[in-house]
N, C-alpha and C positions, 0 to 999 in steps of 0.2 A: 567265626567260624575259622579253623583249621581244618588247613587241604589231607584227607582220606587218599589210600590210594586203589581203598577198598571200595566197590560201586555201591551204591542208598539198595537198601537190602528189606526196606521195614516196608512194602509189602510184602513179600514175598516171607518174610517172618506171621501180619498178620492173615494168610492163606493157608501158612500153616497147622498157626496155631485157632486156627473155628477149628479142626477134627479133633481141638484136646477138650481131653473135662475140667470145666470149671475148678470146678470141687476140688483137682490133684494138683492146679498148681496156685506161687504166691500171685498177685493181682498189679502188673504191669500197666504200662499201658498198649501194649501188642493186645495184651489181655481185651483191654478197655473196646481198644477200639472193635479188635471180635465181635465184641458182645455186642457191643453199636449195632456192625454188620446185622448180625443173627437179630438181634429187637427189631430195626427197621425191615430186615428181612426181604434186604438186597445180598446177603452170604452169596443165596443160590447162583444169580443174575448175576454178577460179580467171578467168581469162581466158573461159567460155564462161559461164560462173552468175550472173555480176553480185552485182553486191553483197547480201549476206543482208539480205531483211525478220524485220521486229521480229514477233515472238509476238504473235497475237494479244490487244488489252489489255494491249498493255506502253505504260506510261509509261514516260519517262524523268524520270529524277531530279531538279528541278532544282540549278542549279549550290550552290548552298547549304548544302545538304543531306547529310549524306552519306548514301551510300548502302545503309548496315547502320548497326547499331550493338552493334558489338567490348563482348564484359562478359566478365572473368576474376575470377571470383569466388574458383572453385574450390583455390585456391593460397590456404592461410595463411599466409607468409612471403614471402619473394626469393625466384625463384630458385635465388640462386647461393647455396640452404641444402641446397636438395635434392641425390641422386647424378642423373646423368644417364640412369640404368635406369627410375629413379623416376615423373623428366618425363614421358618419352616415354610408358612404362609407360600413367599419367592421361591424359596428351594424348588419348592412342592411347581413354579410356574413352570421351573426352569429340568425341572425332570419328569414331566407328563407326556409329552414327545420323545422320548428317549424310551416310553416302559409300551409292552404290547399292551392291547387289551383281556388277555385272556394270564395276566401272567398277578403276579401279588408284594406287592413294596416296603420292606423288613430292614428298619433300617438298628444299629444294636451298638450298642458301646459299652464299654465300660473303665479306667480311667483309676486312675490311684496318686494320689494327694505324696509326692514324696519329701515332702519338710514332718508329715501327720506319719505316713500309712495311710487314713486312711482310705477307705477302698469303695464302688461304686458302678454299676449299671443301668443300662435302661432299652428297650426298646421305643421301637414307633409303628407302628402298623396307619393303613388306613384305619381304623374307626381303634383302637386302642391302646392307651399309651401308660408303660408302666415303667418303673425307677425302680433302686431296693437300694442299699447298705450292707454292704459285706463284709468281715471283715475287716480289721485291720490289719498287714501287714501278709494281702491277700495279694498275691503280680497282679502284674496288670493283664499279662496271658490268663489268667485265673477270672480276672471278673471280667474279660470278652466270650470266655469260655462262656461263663455265668449267661451273657444277656442274651445269648444263641439259646443253648436250652431253657431260659426259662419262656423263652416267646412259642419256641420246639414246643415245651408244652401249653403254654396258653393258648393253643392251635387245637388236643388232641393225640398230641404224635410221642406221650409217652410219657417227658418232661415230667419238670417238678413241678414245675408251673403252673399254675393254678387259672 
């Protein structure tokens, strides 16, 4: 990624786009982001609330340090040696103590086979597991976003999921 002397202005561009008629301008990612804010009903809150304030006592992690340590020591051999159901059950036993009773945990994933271009995505919640193929040649970002959109839609959020 190249350095730029201009500040990042995507939030201000999206906020400016909220007040424009979507039929008069071409569909850009800024227009789509503004449409998503309007569709989900958070545009008014974002416009009037302003930037979120950090929690008292919050100290930003310096860029040269990782924000958290990731340590995976509970598997005694590579993941490929385990049945997916065993991996899922083992993962859930380690994640349950970390979750709040009032939250829903959603796992999403999308991937692309670099050799064939085959693409797929999936999401898993406590009670639903779905996976599907995407058009060959889809990007990794498109597969990841597809899994998020499908999960959102499956919960009645207005997405394309069923």
